[in-house]
C-alpha positions in Angstrom: 25.2 51.6 66.3 23.4 48.6 67.6 20.5 49.6 65.6 22.5 49.7 62.4 23.8 46.2 63.1 20.3 44.9 63.4 19.4 46.5 60.0 22.4 44.9 58.4 21.6 41.5 59.9 18.0 41.8 58.7 19.2 42.6 55.2 21.7 39.8 55.3 19.1 37.3 56.5 16.6 38.5 53.9 19.2 38.1 51.2 20.2 34.6 52.4 16.5 33.7 52.6 16.1 34.9 49.0 19.1 32.9 47.8 17.8 29.8 49.7 14.4 30.2 48.1 16.0 30.5 44.7 18.1 27.4 45.2 15.1 25.5 46.5 13.0 26.6 43.6 15.7 25.6 41.1 16.0 22.2 42.8 12.3 21.7 42.6 12.2 22.6 38.9 15.1 20.2 38.2 13.1 17.5 40.0 10.0 18.2 38.0 12.1 17.9 34.8 13.6 14.7 35.9 10.1 13.3 36.7 8.8 14.4 33.4 11.6 12.8 31.4 10.4 9.2 31.8 6.9 10.3 30.7 8.4 12.0 27.7 10.5 9.0 26.9 7.5 6.8 27.2 5.6 9.0 24.8 8.6 9.0 22.4 8.8 5.2 22.6 5.1 4.9 21.6 5.7 7.4 18.8 8.8 5.7 17.5 7.0 2.3 17.5 4.3 3.9 15.4 6.6 5.4 12.8 8.8 3.7 10.2 12.5 3.9 10.0 14.0 5.5 6.9 14.8 2.1 5.4 11.3 0.9 6.0 9.8 4.0 4.5 11.9 3.7 1.4 11.1 0.0 1.0 7.4 0.6 1.5 7.3 3.5 -0.9 9.1 1.5 -3.6 6.8 -1.4 -3.1 3.8 0.9 -3.4 5.2 2.6 -6.4 5.8 -0.7 -8.2 2.3 -1.8 -7.6 0.7 1.4 -8.8 2.6 1.5 -12.0 4.8 4.5 -11.3 8.1 2.5 -11.0 9.2 -0.5 -12.9 11.3 -3.3 -11.8 14.5 -1.2 -12.2 16.5 -4.4 -12.4 17.2 -4.1 -16.1 20.6 -2.4 -17.0 18.8 -0.1 -19.4 17.8 2.1 -16.4 21.5 2.7 -15.6 22.0 3.6 -19.3 19.1 6.0 -19.2 20.4 7.6 -16.0 23.9 8.1 -17.6 22.5 9.7 -20.7 20.2 12.0 -18.9 23.0 13.1 -16.6 25.2 13.8 -19.6 22.6 15.5 -21.7 20.4 17.4 -19.3 17.1 18.3 -21.0 17.7 15.7 -23.7 14.8 13.4 -24.7 15.7 9.8 -25.5 13.8 8.5 -28.6 15.4 5.1 -29.2 17.4 2.5 -27.3 18.7 -0.7 -28.8 20.6 -3.3 -26.7 23.4 -5.1 -28.4 23.0 -8.9 -28.6 25.4 -9.6 -25.8 24.1 -6.7 -23.6 27.5 -5.1 -23.3 26.4 -1.8 -24.8 23.3 0.1 -26.0 22.7 2.3 -29.0 20.9 5.3 -27.7 19.4 8.2 -29.8 18.8 11.4 -27.7 17.3 14.6 -29.0 19.0 17.7 -27.7 17.6 20.9 -29.1 17.2 20.4 -32.9 19.8 17.7 -33.1 19.8 13.9 -32.7 22.9 12.5 -31.0 23.6 8.8 -31.6 25.4 7.3 -28.6 27.1 4.1 -27.7 26.5 3.6 -23.9 27.7 0.8 -21.6 25.7 -0.2 -18.5 28.4 1.2 -16.3 27.8 4.7 -17.8 30.6 5.1 -20.4 29.3 7.2 -23.3 30.8 7.7 -26.7 29.2 9.8 -29.5 28.7 7.9 -32.8 27.1 10.6 -34.8 25.3 13.9 -34.6 22.7 14.8 -37.2 19.5 16.8 -37.8 16.6 14.5 -38.1 13.5 16.6 -38.2 11.2 13.6 -37.8 12.8 12.4 -34.5 13.0 16.0 -33.2 9.3 16.5 -34.0 8.3 13.3 -32.2 10.3 14.2 -29.2 8.6 17.6 -29.0 5.2 16.0 -29.1 5.8 13.1 -26.7 4.6 13.5 -23.1 5.5 9.9 -22.0 9.3 9.5 -21.5 11.3 6.4 -22.3 11.5 5.7 -18.5 7.7 5.9 -18.1 7.2 3.5 -21.1 9.8 1.0 -19.8 8.2 1.1 -16.3 4.9 0.2 -17.9 6.5 -2.6 -19.9 8.3 -4.0 -17.0 5.2 -3.8 -14.8 3.6 -6.1 -17.3 6.6 -8.4 -17.8 8.8 -8.0 -14.7 11.3 -10.8 -15.6 11.9 -9.7 -19.2 14.9 -7.9 -20.6 14.8 -4.9 -22.9 15.8 -5.6 -26.5 14.7 -2.3 -28.1 12.4 0.6 -27.5 11.6 3.2 -30.2 9.4 6.3 -30.3 7.3 5.8 -33.5 4.2 7.2 -35.1 1.5 5.1 -36.9 -1.7 6.6 -38.4 -1.0 9.9 -36.5 -0.7 8.1 -33.2 2.6 8.6 -31.3 3.6 5.5 -29.4 6.6 3.6 -27.9 7.3 0.3 -29.6 8.8 -1.9 -27.0 10.5 -5.3 -27.7 11.4 -7.4 -24.7 13.1 -10.8 -24.4 11.2 -13.1 -22.1 13.0 -15.5 -19.8 11.8 -18.4 -21.8 13.4 -17.0 -25.0 10.1 -15.5 -26.3 9.9 -12.2 -28.0 7.4 -9.8 -26.4 6.2 -6.8 -28.3 4.2 -3.9 -26.7 2.9 -0.6 -27.9 2.6 2.1 -25.2 1.0 5.5 -26.0 3.6 8.3 -25.9 1.1 11.1 -25.4 
């Protein structure tokens, strides 16, 4: 009986020793994690300082885009008009925009399928349909053009950032498809540009 007691005590002490070792090991691991955290934070601090915040990234990207010619000033209300028309007529191709003298609305011709839809669009995005007609000439030009109205306006505003759109029209002269752009300069001058459409 005494012998069995010793065996039980040995097992009990062995089990307690194992639990103590496990607790000690866990405590050491937790200490190692705590010691590593400041180093990790230090690394993260250096990394964060080397990266840009989302706002900085967006600003820098827009600045770079404006300089390399892929994005125009974007300040002219015509860009809001284009966005509204493209949202309403997905897959449509704008071939003509004419700003009213007071700038309160724009006449926009958009080719959708084999039809030209003439719209009256306000800068805040209100669209009303003036007329729908088949104009094979405008449809054919829209099918051939590879430069969109937005691309052409970006190019125009890159050259004349403070100007305002008066009119842009997809036209063909001597077999050459081009955007005819008319801008109003801040000094009241008329600026005319031809931008290739293919």
